[in-house]
C-alpha positions in Angstrom: 0.0 0.1 0.4 1.5 3.4 -0.9 1.3 6.6 1.4 -1.0 9.0 -0.4 -3.6 6.1 -0.4 -2.8 5.5 3.1 -3.6 9.4 3.8 -6.7 9.3 1.1 -9.6 10.6 3.3 -13.5 10.1 3.0 -16.0 12.0 3.5 -19.5 11.1 5.8 -21.7 10.1 2.9 -18.6 8.2 0.9 -18.3 6.1 3.2 -21.7 4.9 3.4 -22.1 4.1 0.0 -18.5 1.5 -0.1 -20.2 0.5 3.9 -23.4 -0.4 1.2 -21.7 -1.5 -1.4 -20.1 -4.0 0.5 -23.2 -5.1 1.8 -24.6 -5.4 -1.2 -22.2 -7.1 -2.8 -21.7 -9.1 0.3 -18.2 -8.9 0.2 -15.8 -10.3 2.9 -14.3 -7.8 5.0 -10.1 -9.3 3.7 -11.5 -8.0 0.2 -13.8 -5.1 0.5 -10.2 -4.1 2.4 -7.9 -5.3 -0.5 -10.0 -3.4 -3.0 -10.5 0.0 -1.3 -7.0 -0.4 0.0 -7.8 0.1 3.4 -7.1 -1.4 7.0 -9.5 -3.5 8.4 -9.4 -1.6 11.6 -10.7 1.5 9.8 -13.0 -0.7 8.8 -14.3 -1.4 11.7 -13.8 2.3 12.7 -15.8 3.2 9.7 -18.6 -0.1 10.9 -19.0 1.6 14.2 -19.4 5.6 13.2 -21.3 4.2 10.2 -23.2 2.0 11.9 -26.1 0.6 8.9 -28.7 2.6 8.7 -31.8 -0.4 9.0 -34.9 -0.4 6.6 -37.5 -0.3 9.3 -35.4 3.1 11.1 -36.5 5.6 8.1 -39.6 4.4 7.2 -43.0 6.5 8.3 -44.5 5.5 12.0 -48.4 6.4 11.9 -49.6 7.8 15.0 -52.5 8.6 16.6 -53.7 12.4 17.3 -56.9 11.5 20.0 -59.1 15.0 20.0 -57.4 16.9 22.8 -61.2 17.3 24.3 -61.1 13.2 25.0 -58.1 13.6 26.9 -55.9 15.5 27.8 -53.0 14.1 25.9 -52.5 15.3 22.2 -50.3 11.8 21.1 -49.2 8.5 22.2 -46.9 6.9 19.6 -46.1 3.8 19.9 -42.5 2.8 18.3 -41.7 -0.8 16.7 -39.6 -1.5 19.8 -42.9 -1.0 22.4 -41.6 2.1 23.5 -44.6 4.4 23.4 -44.3 8.0 23.7 -46.8 10.6 25.2 -47.2 14.6 24.0 -49.0 15.8 26.6 -49.7 19.6 24.9 -50.0 20.2 20.8 -46.7 20.5 18.8 -45.2 21.4 15.6 -44.4 18.2 13.3 -40.8 19.1 12.6 -40.8 18.2 17.3 -42.1 15.1 16.7 -39.5 14.1 13.8 -37.0 15.8 16.1 -37.4 13.7 19.1 -38.2 10.6 17.2 -35.8 10.9 14.9 -32.3 12.9 16.8 
């Protein structure tokens, strides 16, 4: 491996694309590292820093918003993990998005 290849910096989006490509092509870690001219430690650091985005976490999760007159709860959201989030005041949709997908 030459010195120029050792010091090549990649952006986070480039790293995510490479990690996705590795998964799609079903390459072993050794094959992937050889083709990208990186050390295995670099691969594992990338994987830790940029974990795969699960398809289910990027999908819209429907929420129920009962009428305020019926209850003091503005919204109740049940996450795929079973966690229930209850909001007791009217909030903007962008707030909910930030709350659920930080």
